[in-house]
C-alpha positions as CSV (number, residue, x, y, z in Angstrom):
1,X,88.3,200.2,71.8
2,X,88.2,197.9,74.8
3,X,87.4,194.2,74.3
4,X,84.1,193.6,76.2
5,X,85.2,190.0,76.9
6,X,88.7,190.7,78.3
7,X,88.8,192.4,81.7
8,X,91.7,194.7,82.4
9,X,94.2,193.5,85.0
10,X,95.9,196.2,87.1
11,X,96.1,198.8,84.3
12,X,97.5,196.4,81.8
13,X,94.7,197.2,79.4
14,X,92.9,194.7,77.2
15,X,95.9,193.9,75.1
16,X,98.3,193.5,78.0
17,X,95.8,191.4,79.8
18,X,95.5,189.0,76.8
19,X,99.3,188.7,76.6
20,X,99.5,188.0,80.3
21,X,96.8,185.4,80.1
22,X,98.5,183.8,77.1
23,X,101.7,183.5,79.1
24,X,99.8,182.0,82.0
25,X,98.2,179.4,79.6
26,X,101.5,178.5,78.1
27,X,103.1,178.0,81.5
28,X,100.5,175.3,82.3
29,X,101.7,171.6,82.0
30,X,98.3,170.5,80.9
31,X,97.3,171.1,77.3
32,X,94.4,173.6,76.9
33,X,92.3,173.8,73.7
34,X,89.5,176.1,72.9
35,X,87.2,175.1,70.1
36,X,83.9,176.1,68.4
37,X,81.1,174.2,70.0
38,X,79.4,173.5,66.8
39,X,82.2,172.7,64.4
40,X,84.6,171.5,67.0
41,X,87.3,173.3,65.2
42,X,90.2,174.5,67.3
43,X,90.4,178.3,67.8
44,X,93.2,178.3,70.5
45,X,95.9,175.8,71.8
46,X,98.5,176.6,74.4
47,X,102.1,175.7,74.2
48,X,101.7,172.4,76.2
49,X,99.8,170.9,73.3
50,X,103.1,170.3,71.5
51,X,104.6,168.5,74.5
52,X,101.5,166.4,74.9
53,X,100.6,165.5,71.3
54,X,103.5,166.7,69.1
55,X,101.5,169.4,67.3
56,X,102.6,173.0,67.3
57,X,99.7,175.2,68.6
58,X,99.4,176.9,65.2
59,X,99.1,173.6,63.4
60,X,95.9,172.7,65.3
61,X,94.2,176.1,64.7
62,X,91.3,175.5,62.3
63,X,91.6,171.7,62.6
64,X,88.7,169.8,64.3
65,X,89.6,168.7,67.8
66,X,88.8,165.1,66.9
67,X,92.0,165.0,64.9
68,X,93.6,163.9,68.2
69,X,91.5,160.7,68.3
70,X,93.1,157.5,66.8
71,X,89.9,156.4,65.2
72,X,86.4,157.6,64.2
73,X,84.8,155.8,67.1
74,X,86.5,158.1,69.6
75,X,85.5,161.2,67.6
76,X,81.9,160.1,67.4
77,X,81.7,159.5,71.1
78,X,83.1,162.9,71.9
79,X,80.5,164.7,69.6
80,X,77.8,162.7,71.3
81,X,79.0,163.7,74.8
82,X,79.1,167.4,73.8
83,X,75.5,167.2,72.5
84,X,74.2,165.4,75.5
85,X,75.8,168.0,77.9
86,X,74.1,170.8,75.9
87,X,70.8,169.0,75.9
88,X,71.0,168.3,79.7
89,X,72.2,171.8,80.4
90,X,75.3,170.5,82.2
91,X,78.4,172.7,82.3
92,X,80.7,170.0,81.0
93,X,82.0,166.5,81.4
94,X,85.1,164.6,82.2
95,X,86.5,161.5,80.5
96,X,89.6,159.3,80.2
97,X,90.4,158.4,76.6
98,X,93.1,157.2,74.3
99,X,94.5,160.0,72.1
100,X,97.0,159.7,69.3
101,X,100.2,161.8,69.1
102,X,101.2,163.3,65.8
103,X,103.9,160.5,65.5
104,X,101.2,157.8,66.0
105,X,102.0,156.9,69.6
106,X,98.9,156.5,71.7
107,X,98.6,158.0,75.1
108,X,96.0,157.8,77.8
109,X,94.5,161.3,78.4
110,X,92.3,162.7,81.1
111,X,90.1,165.4,79.4
112,X,88.0,167.9,81.3
113,X,85.6,169.7,78.9
114,X,83.9,172.9,79.9
115,X,81.0,174.2,77.7
116,X,80.6,178.0,77.2
117,X,77.3,178.2,75.3
118,X,76.6,181.8,76.4
119,X,79.6,183.0,74.4
120,X,78.8,184.1,70.9
121,X,79.6,182.0,69.1
122,X,79.5,179.2,71.7
123,X,82.8,177.7,72.7
124,X,84.1,174.7,74.6
125,X,87.3,174.6,76.6
126,X,89.2,171.3,76.9
127,X,92.0,170.7,79.5
128,X,94.0,167.5,78.6
129,X,96.4,165.8,81.0
130,X,98.6,162.8,80.1
131,X,97.8,160.0,82.5
132,X,99.5,157.2,80.5
133,X,101.9,156.4,83.4
134,X,99.1,156.3,85.9
135,X,97.1,154.0,83.6
136,X,100.1,151.7,83.2
137,X,100.4,151.5,87.0
138,X,96.7,150.9,87.3
139,X,96.9,148.2,84.7
140,X,99.9,146.7,86.4
141,X,98.0,146.6,89.7
142,X,95.0,145.0,88.1
143,X,97.2,142.4,86.4
144,X,99.2,141.8,89.6
145,X,95.9,141.3,91.4
146,X,94.7,138.9,88.8
147,X,98.0,137.0,88.9
148,X,98.0,136.8,92.7
149,X,94.4,135.5,92.6
150,X,95.5,132.9,90.1
151,X,98.5,131.8,92.2
152,X,96.3,131.8,95.3
153,X,93.6,129.7,93.6
154,X,96.3,127.2,92.7
155,X,98.0,127.1,96.1
156,X,94.7,127.0,98.0
157,X,93.5,124.2,95.7
158,X,96.5,122.0,96.6
159,X,95.5,119.7,99.5
160,X,97.7,117.8,101.9
161,X,98.6,114.4,100.4
162,X,97.5,115.5,96.9
163,X,99.3,113.5,94.2
164,X,101.8,115.2,91.9
165,X,99.5,114.4,88.9
166,X,96.5,116.1,90.6
167,X,98.6,119.2,91.5
168,X,99.7,119.6,87.8
169,X,96.1,119.1,86.5
170,X,94.8,121.7,89.0
171,X,97.5,124.2,87.9
172,X,96.7,123.7,84.2
173,X,93.0,124.0,84.7
174,X,93.3,127.3,86.6
175,X,95.9,128.7,84.1
176,X,93.7,127.8,81.1
177,X,90.9,129.9,82.6
178,X,93.3,132.8,83.0
179,X,94.4,132.5,79.3
180,X,91.1,131.6,77.5
181,X,91.7,130.1,74.0
182,X,95.2,129.0,74.8
183,X,96.3,125.4,75.2
184,X,98.2,124.8,78.4
185,X,100.5,121.8,78.8
186,X,103.0,120.3,81.2
187,X,105.8,118.4,79.6
188,X,108.6,116.4,81.2
189,X,112.2,116.4,79.9
190,X,114.4,113.4,80.5
191,X,118.2,113.5,80.7
192,X,118.5,112.5,77.1
193,X,116.5,115.6,76.0
194,X,113.2,113.9,75.1
195,X,110.2,116.1,75.8
196,X,107.0,114.2,76.7
197,X,103.6,116.0,77.1
198,X,102.1,114.4,80.2
199,X,99.2,116.8,81.0
200,X,97.3,119.2,78.8
201,X,94.2,121.4,78.9
202,X,93.2,122.6,75.4
203,X,90.4,124.6,73.7
204,X,88.3,123.0,71.1
205,X,90.1,124.8,68.3
206,X,93.4,123.1,69.2
207,X,94.3,119.3,69.2
208,X,95.3,117.5,72.4
209,X,99.0,116.7,72.8
210,X,99.0,114.5,75.9
211,X,101.2,111.5,75.4
212,X,103.2,112.9,72.4
213,X,107.0,113.2,72.6
214,X,109.8,115.0,70.7
215,X,113.6,114.9,70.7
216,X,114.6,118.4,71.6
217,X,118.2,117.7,70.5
218,X,117.0,118.3,67.0
219,X,116.3,121.9,68.0
220,X,119.5,123.2,69.6
221,X,118.5,126.9,69.9
222,X,115.2,126.0,71.6
223,X,116.9,123.4,73.9
224,X,119.8,125.7,74.8
225,X,117.3,128.5,75.8
226,X,115.4,126.2,78.0
227,X,118.5,124.7,79.6
228,X,119.7,128.3,80.3
229,X,116.5,129.0,82.2
230,X,115.2,131.3,79.5
231,X,111.5,131.5,78.6
232,X,110.9,130.9,74.9
233,X,108.5,133.6,73.5
234,X,107.2,133.1,70.0
235,X,104.7,135.6,68.6
236,X,104.4,133.9,65.2
237,X,106.0,130.5,64.6
238,X,105.8,131.1,60.8
239,X,108.3,133.9,61.2
240,X,110.7,132.0,63.5
241,X,113.7,130.0,62.4
242,X,114.5,126.3,63.2
243,X,111.0,125.1,62.4
244,X,109.5,125.8,65.8
245,X,106.2,124.5,64.5
246,X,107.7,121.0,64.6
247,X,108.9,121.2,68.2
248,X,106.0,123.1,69.6
249,X,103.1,121.2,68.1
250,X,100.4,120.9,65.5
251,X,97.9,123.8,65.3
252,X,100.2,126.2,67.1
253,X,100.9,129.7,65.8
254,X,102.2,131.5,69.0
255,X,104.0,129.9,71.9
256,X,105.2,130.8,75.4
257,X,107.3,128.0,76.9
258,X,108.7,128.3,80.5
259,X,111.5,125.9,81.7
260,X,111.0,124.3,85.1
261,X,113.8,123.2,87.4
262,X,112.6,121.6,90.6
263,X,115.3,118.9,91.1
264,X,118.6,119.2,89.3
265,X,118.6,120.8,85.8
266,X,115.8,121.1,83.3
267,X,113.1,118.6,84.2
268,X,109.9,120.0,82.8
269,X,108.4,122.8,80.5
270,X,105.2,124.7,81.1
271,X,103.8,125.4,77.6
272,X,101.2,128.0,76.5
273,X,100.2,127.6,72.8
274,X,97.9,129.7,70.7
275,X,96.3,128.8,67.4
276,X,96.7,132.5,66.2
277,X,99.7,134.8,66.2
278,X,99.9,136.6,69.5
279,X,102.1,139.4,70.9
280,X,102.6,138.0,74.4
281,X,102.3,140.8,76.9
282,X,104.8,141.3,79.8
283,X,101.9,140.4,82.1
284,X,101.4,137.1,80.3
285,X,105.1,136.2,80.4
286,X,105.4,137.2,84.1
287,X,102.2,135.2,85.0
288,X,103.3,132.1,83.2
289,X,106.8,132.3,84.7
290,X,105.5,132.8,88.2
291,X,103.0,130.0,87.9
292,X,105.7,127.7,86.6
293,X,108.0,128.8,89.5
294,X,105.2,128.1,92.1
295,X,104.4,124.8,90.5
296,X,108.1,123.8,90.8
297,X,108.1,124.7,94.4
298,X,104.9,122.7,95.1
299,X,106.2,119.7,93.2
300,X,109.6,119.9,95.0
301,X,107.7,120.0,98.3
302,X,105.5,117.2,97.3
303,X,108.6,115.2,96.2
304,X,110.2,115.9,99.6
305,X,107.0,114.9,101.4
306,X,106.8,111.7,99.4
307,X,110.5,111.0,100.2
308,X,109.9,111.8,103.9
309,X,106.9,109.4,104.0
310,X,108.9,106.7,102.3
311,X,111.7,107.1,104.9
312,X,109.3,107.1,107.7
313,X,107.8,103.9,106.3
314,X,111.3,102.4,106.0
315,X,112.0,103.3,109.6
316,X,108.8,101.8,110.8
317,X,109.5,98.6,108.9
318,X,113.1,98.5,110.2
319,X,111.9,98.9,113.8
320,X,109.3,96.2,113.2
321,X,112.0,93.8,111.8
322,X,114.3,94.7,114.7
323,X,111.6,93.8,117.2
324,X,110.8,90.6,115.4
325,X,114.5,89.8,115.3
326,X,114.9,90.2,119.0
327,X,112.0,87.9,119.6
328,X,113.3,85.4,117.1
329,X,116.8,85.5,118.7
330,X,115.4,84.9,122.2
331,X,113.3,82.0,121.0
332,X,116.2,80.5,119.1
333,X,118.5,80.9,122.2
334,X,116.1,79.0,124.4
335,X,115.4,76.4,121.8
336,X,119.1,75.8,121.1
337,X,119.6,75.0,124.8
338,X,116.9,72.3,124.5
339,X,118.3,70.9,121.3
340,X,121.8,70.7,122.8
341,X,120.4,68.6,125.6
342,X,118.4,66.4,123.2
343,X,121.3,65.8,120.8
344,X,123.7,65.2,123.6
345,X,121.6,62.6,125.3
346,X,120.9,60.9,121.9
347,X,124.7,60.6,121.3
348,X,125.2,59.2,124.8
349,X,122.5,56.6,124.4
350,X,123.7,55.6,121.0
351,X,127.1,54.9,122.4
352,X,125.5,52.5,125.0
353,X,123.1,50.3,123.0
354,X,123.4,47.9,120.1
355,X,119.7,46.9,119.5
356,X,119.0,47.8,115.8
357,X,115.4,49.1,116.2
358,X,116.3,51.3,119.2
359,X,119.3,52.7,117.3
360,X,117.1,53.5,114.2
361,X,114.6,55.3,116.5
362,X,117.5,57.3,118.1
363,X,118.9,58.1,114.7
364,X,115.5,59.4,113.7
365,X,115.4,61.6,116.8
366,X,118.8,62.9,115.9
367,X,117.7,63.8,112.4
368,X,114.7,65.7,113.7
369,X,116.9,67.4,116.1
370,X,119.3,68.4,113.3
371,X,116.3,69.8,111.3
372,X,115.2,71.8,114.3
373,X,118.7,73.1,114.7
374,X,118.7,74.2,111.1
375,X,115.5,76.3,111.8
376,X,117.1,77.9,114.8
377,X,120.2,78.8,112.7
378,X,117.9,80.5,110.3
379,X,116.2,82.4,113.1
380,X,119.6,83.4,114.4
381,X,120.6,84.6,111.0
382,X,117.5,86.7,110.7
383,X,118.1,88.2,114.2
384,X,121.8,88.9,113.3
385,X,123.0,86.9,116.3
386,X,124.8,84.1,114.4
387,X,128.6,84.3,114.5
388,X,130.4,85.2,111.3
389,X,133.7,83.9,110.2
390,X,134.7,86.8,108.0
391,X,137.4,87.1,105.5
392,X,138.1,89.1,102.3
393,X,135.9,87.6,99.6
394,X,135.7,88.1,95.9
395,X,132.0,87.7,95.1
396,X,132.8,86.7,91.5
397,X,134.8,83.7,92.6
398,X,132.2,82.8,95.3
399,X,129.4,82.9,92.7
400,X,131.3,80.8,90.2
401,X,132.1,78.2,92.8
402,X,128.4,77.8,93.6
403,X,126.9,77.9,90.1
404,X,127.1,74.1,89.7
405,X,125.2,73.6,93.0
406,X,122.6,76.3,92.1
407,X,122.1,74.7,88.7
408,X,121.3,71.3,90.2
409,X,119.1,73.1,92.8
410,X,116.9,75.0,90.3
411,X,116.6,72.3,87.6
412,X,117.2,72.2,83.8
413,X,114.1,74.1,82.9
414,X,115.6,77.3,84.4
415,X,118.2,79.1,82.4
416,X,121.0,80.1,84.8
417,X,123.1,83.0,83.8
418,X,126.0,84.9,85.5
419,X,127.3,88.3,84.5
420,X,130.3,89.1,86.7
421,X,131.3,92.7,87.1
422,X,134.8,93.7,85.9
423,X,137.4,94.7,88.5
424,X,135.1,93.7,91.3
425,X,136.1,95.0,94.7
426,X,136.6,92.8,97.7
427,X,134.1,92.6,100.6
428,X,134.5,91.4,104.2
429,X,132.1,88.5,104.4
430,X,131.5,85.0,105.7
431,X,131.7,83.0,102.5
432,X,129.5,80.3,103.8
433,X,126.7,82.7,104.8
434,X,126.8,84.5,101.4
435,X,126.5,81.1,99.7
436,X,123.5,80.5,101.9
437,X,122.1,83.8,100.7
438,X,122.6,82.7,97.0
439,X,121.0,79.3,97.6
440,X,117.9,80.8,99.4
441,X,117.4,83.4,96.6
442,X,117.8,80.7,94.0
443,X,115.3,78.5,95.6
444,X,112.9,81.4,95.9
445,X,113.3,82.2,92.2
446,X,112.9,78.5,91.2
447,X,109.6,78.3,93.1
448,X,108.4,81.5,91.4
449,X,109.0,79.9,87.9
450,X,107.1,76.6,88.0
451,X,107.1,76.5,84.2
452,X,110.8,77.4,83.9
453,X,112.4,80.7,83.1
454,X,115.6,82.6,83.5
455,X,117.7,83.2,86.7
456,X,120.3,85.9,86.3
457,X,123.0,86.6,88.9
458,X,125.0,89.9,88.5
459,X,127.8,91.6,90.3
460,X,129.2,95.1,89.9
461,X,130.9,97.9,91.8
462,X,128.6,100.8,92.8
463,X,128.8,104.1,94.6
464,X,125.8,105.0,96.7
465,X,125.8,108.8,97.0
466,X,124.2,111.0,99.6
467,X,121.0,111.4,97.5
468,X,120.5,107.7,97.5
469,X,121.2,107.4,101.2
470,X,118.7,110.2,102.0
471,X,116.0,108.1,100.3
472,X,117.1,104.8,101.8
473,X,117.2,105.0,105.6
474,X,119.3,101.9,106.1
475,X,122.2,103.0,103.8
476,X,125.3,105.0,104.4
477,X,127.0,106.7,101.4
478,X,130.0,104.9,100.1
479,X,131.4,102.2,97.8
480,X,129.6,98.9,97.6
481,X,129.6,95.7,95.7
482,X,126.1,94.9,94.3
483,X,125.0,91.3,94.1
484,X,121.7,91.0,92.3
485,X,119.5,87.9,91.7
486,X,116.7,88.3,89.1
487,X,114.1,86.0,87.8
488,X,111.3,85.9,85.2
489,X,108.8,84.4,87.6
490,X,105.3,85.3,88.7
491,X,106.4,88.4,90.7
492,X,104.9,89.8,93.8
493,X,102.3,92.4,94.7
494,X,103.1,95.4,96.9
495,X,101.6,93.8,100.0
496,X,103.8,90.8,99.7
497,X,106.9,92.9,99.1
498,X,106.2,94.8,102.4
499,X,106.3,91.5,104.4
500,X,108.7,89.4,102.3
501,X,111.5,89.4,104.8
502,X,109.4,88.7,107.9
503,X,110.0,85.3,109.5
504,X,107.4,82.6,108.7
505,X,105.8,84.8,106.0
506,X,105.4,82.9,102.8
507,X,103.4,83.2,99.6
508,X,103.7,79.4,98.9
509,X,100.9,77.0,99.5
510,X,100.6,75.3,102.9
511,X,103.2,72.6,103.5
512,X,105.7,74.1,101.1
513,X,108.5,76.2,102.7
514,X,109.1,77.4,106.2
515,X,108.9,81.1,105.6
516,X,112.4,81.5,106.8
517,X,114.4,81.5,103.6
518,X,114.2,85.2,102.8
519,X,114.2,86.3,106.4
520,X,117.5,84.4,106.7
521,X,118.8,86.3,103.7
522,X,117.8,89.6,105.2
523,X,119.5,88.8,108.5
524,X,122.7,87.7,106.9
525,X,122.9,90.8,104.7
526,X,122.2,93.1,107.7
527,X,124.8,91.3,109.8
528,X,127.3,92.1,107.0
529,X,126.4,95.8,107.4
530,X,124.8,95.6,104.0
531,X,121.3,96.3,102.6
532,X,118.8,94.4,100.5
533,X,116.0,95.7,98.3
534,X,113.4,93.9,96.4
535,X,111.9,95.1,93.1
536,X,108.9,93.1,91.7
537,X,105.8,93.3,89.6
538,X,103.1,90.7,89.2
539,X,103.8,88.7,86.0
540,X,107.1,90.4,85.4
541,X,109.5,88.7,87.7
542,X,111.5,89.7,90.8
543,X,114.9,91.2,91.4
544,X,116.8,91.2,94.7
545,X,119.6,93.7,95.0
546,X,122.2,93.3,97.8
547,X,124.7,96.0,98.6
548,X,127.8,94.9,100.7
549,X,130.4,97.5,101.8
550,X,133.7,97.3,100.0
551,X,136.7,96.0,102.0
552,X,140.4,96.9,101.6
553,X,141.6,93.4,102.1
554,X,142.5,90.6,99.6
555,X,140.6,87.3,99.2
556,X,141.9,84.4,101.3
557,X,141.6,80.7,100.9
558,X,138.8,78.9,102.7
559,X,139.7,76.9,105.8
560,X,139.8,73.1,105.5
561,X,136.6,71.4,106.6
562,X,137.4,69.5,109.8
563,X,134.2,67.5,110.0
564,X,135.6,64.4,108.4
565,X,138.5,64.1,110.8
566,X,138.5,61.7,113.8
567,X,137.5,63.0,117.3
568,X,140.6,63.4,119.5
569,X,140.5,62.4,123.2
570,X,142.0,64.2,126.1
571,X,142.8,63.9,129.8
572,X,142.6,67.6,130.9
573,X,140.2,69.1,133.5
574,X,137.4,71.3,132.2
575,X,135.5,73.8,134.4
576,X,132.0,73.7,132.9
577,X,129.6,76.6,133.7
578,X,126.0,76.3,132.3
579,X,122.8,77.5,134.0
580,X,120.6,75.0,132.0
581,X,120.7,71.7,133.9
582,X,119.9,69.4,131.0
583,X,122.5,71.1,128.8
584,X,125.1,71.0,131.5
585,X,124.6,67.3,132.1
586,X,124.7,66.4,128.4
587,X,127.9,68.4,127.9
588,X,129.5,67.0,131.0
589,X,128.8,63.4,129.9
590,X,130.0,64.0,126.4
591,X,133.4,65.4,127.6
592,X,133.8,62.6,130.1
593,X,133.2,60.0,127.3
594,X,136.2,61.4,125.5
595,X,138.5,61.2,128.6
596,X,138.1,64.7,130.1
597,X,137.6,65.4,133.8
598,X,134.7,67.8,134.2
599,X,134.0,70.1,137.2
600,X,130.5,71.6,136.7
601,X,128.9,74.7,138.1
602,X,125.4,76.1,137.8
603,X,126.3,79.8,137.9
604,X,129.3,82.1,138.0
605,X,129.6,82.4,141.7
606,X,129.6,78.6,142.1
607,X,132.1,78.4,139.3
608,X,134.4,80.9,141.2
609,X,134.2,78.7,144.3
610,X,134.9,75.5,142.4
611,X,137.8,77.2,140.7
612,X,139.2,78.5,144.0
613,X,139.4,74.9,145.2
614,X,141.1,73.7,141.9
615,X,143.1,76.7,140.7
616,X,146.0,74.7,139.5
617,X,144.2,71.6,138.2
618,X,141.6,73.4,135.9
619,X,143.0,73.4,132.3
620,X,140.1,75.2,130.5
621,X,137.0,77.1,131.3
622,X,133.9,76.1,129.2
623,X,131.2,78.6,129.9
624,X,127.9,79.8,128.6
625,X,127.9,83.5,127.7
626,X,124.6,84.8,129.1
627,X,123.8,83.8,132.7
628,X,122.0,85.4,135.6
629,X,124.0,88.0,137.5
630,X,127.3,87.7,135.5
631,X,128.1,86.7,132.0
632,X,130.8,84.2,131.0
633,X,133.3,86.9,129.9
634,X,133.1,88.6,133.2
635,X,133.6,85.2,134.9
636,X,136.6,84.5,132.8
637,X,138.1,87.9,133.8
638,X,137.6,87.1,137.5
639,X,139.3,83.7,137.2
640,X,142.2,85.2,135.3
641,X,143.0,87.4,138.3
642,X,144.0,84.2,140.1
643,X,145.1,82.3,137.0
644,X,146.3,84.6,134.2
645,X,146.0,83.2,130.7
646,X,143.4,80.6,131.6
647,X,142.2,79.0,128.3
648,X,138.5,79.6,127.6
649,X,135.8,78.4,125.2
650,X,132.5,80.3,125.2
651,X,129.2,78.7,124.1
652,X,125.7,80.2,123.6
653,X,122.4,79.7,121.9
654,X,123.0,83.2,120.4
655,X,126.0,85.4,120.4
656,X,125.8,88.3,122.9
657,X,127.3,91.8,122.2
658,X,130.1,90.8,124.7
659,X,131.2,88.1,122.3
660,X,130.2,89.7,119.0
661,X,130.9,93.3,118.1
662,X,127.9,94.2,116.0
663,X,127.2,90.5,115.4
664,X,130.8,89.6,114.2
665,X,133.0,87.3,116.2
666,X,135.8,89.2,117.9
667,X,139.2,87.9,116.7
668,X,140.9,85.6,119.2
669,X,137.7,84.8,121.2
670,X,137.0,81.0,121.0
671,X,133.3,80.3,120.6
672,X,131.0,77.4,119.7
673,X,127.5,77.9,118.6
674,X,124.6,75.9,120.1
675,X,123.4,73.4,119.3
676,X,126.5,71.3,118.7
677,X,127.2,67.6,118.6
678,X,129.5,66.0,121.2
679,X,132.1,65.5,118.5
680,X,132.0,69.2,117.5
681,X,132.4,70.2,121.1
682,X,135.3,67.9,121.8
683,X,137.1,69.0,118.7
684,X,136.7,72.6,119.7
685,X,137.9,72.0,123.3
686,X,140.9,70.2,121.9
687,X,141.8,73.0,119.5
688,X,141.6,75.7,122.2
689,X,143.8,73.6,124.6
690,X,146.3,73.0,121.8
691,X,146.4,76.6,120.9
692,X,147.0,77.6,124.5
693,X,150.2,75.5,124.5
694,X,151.6,77.6,121.7
């Protein structure tokens, strides 16, 4: 008898048709289930059911279809959907649900249900397709979108010039919103392995950790993971070794800690802590890792920007100091010419009168002139135009030799200490100028400690590397000797530190100090191709650190002071070239008073003419360095064409680049610095003449 519900296909007959349709159903990759619409019991299942859910088709026959649901909630929802479709008269419905395989593994399934109520009894046909992979991709896209939104919200929130602290707080605040109920912290790690919680955003159920610290060396496995760049993932601290609860913090059950490296090595840790056990998803781990990576980048960029701004500020300050130095040098040069004339004429008048009161007045003028000359020397030191008499110097020996004088200078209420560095390298320096540096710094410290205190002088060998040089515009990498002078005085604010080396800037009350002491120190150090840095806080004292480049030479003995010797006379002829009339006249009369014949000229061309008329009688050229049209060195070169080997002595209010190479007196070039006394000038002329005779 023919089955009324099974049409015949191409003469196959009802039975053949059923067999053919069964083969077709089994060839489908989708699972197909036919169930009774009332009892929901399975009446048919194709072969793909076993691939999809692990059940052989015959094992499902007679079982309710809801056996595929992992819980009663899914089964109830399916029954409700069938009843609503029957009530509404709709042919069926489509849904995406989580089903459970026979082995318990859950899979996302797209189920298309078709109702066949007209069949007796009524049936429903379910076509089930595994969409687990698609759902994973969709979830991944959603999570990636959420992660990108989080990163974008952090990056867009970072404003130009934002402090590092503000950037960290912004990141933690956004991250805590992405992980509700989780405490998010930023912790720094120092070279010694101490972890310090500096910033933290926490839910009410968890205690704050900001300001707490831990020694990570007590937890070697935890520390080694971080140093290896590995994220520490803990689902339940109580099941972990090494007592992670102690290192991760009170009230923490689960933890996700990401190491951060934005300088060199481990410098910080991004910590996500939960008060309950938590299986951290790959999304959570990836999100925390990427946020930490982006924060590292932002902090590194902020650090670079800060360094760049500091270097720019150092450059501006250096340019300002250079401009002030040029001005100071020019003023000192002109002023030295005036002082040379004043002191010269005072000496000449003193040699001519015996009246006591007049001599006392002249002596007073000379003292004032000497004080003014001291000021100009300080200006020249600041402008780096003062000649240096360099030699190989051991700073330990130099400091020891000046400790007695410094002690008397600062008084008994200041405790003077010296800590010499072992095996100290030698520096090329003018010992007298470095002594001046020490004296000026000692006086500055004494004035900063009116009630007494401690003055500490230290020396040591240091190597300033490329990283240090990159953050200090005035420094070249290399070996240096450091000379530091520290006090326990009142200290300085940042504004004072910015201007501390400027000429005439002083924090002392009016009438105390010239404001040239530290500017002189600055100029001397710079002239020695060194650098000086000040570190100070109000109420906590001040430290000056000086770095002088190491030399390859050995210390030499200091020259004997010639000032106490008698002034020798002479009978040679001097060709004097000076464009300042008062100075020229004073120098001429001083030399003549000591027996010399002086031929004077106003400028180089006149000097060449005078020399041409007295080629064989001129014994020495005494010339200013800087003059209109032609400097003294060029003049000497011209005269040597006619008289090779002509002895020369240069003089100047400041030392020009022609005389000084980078501010240091060229070996073999006789030079005398203005202002000078007649006796100093005559001694120098005599010395040059004697040297020329061999």
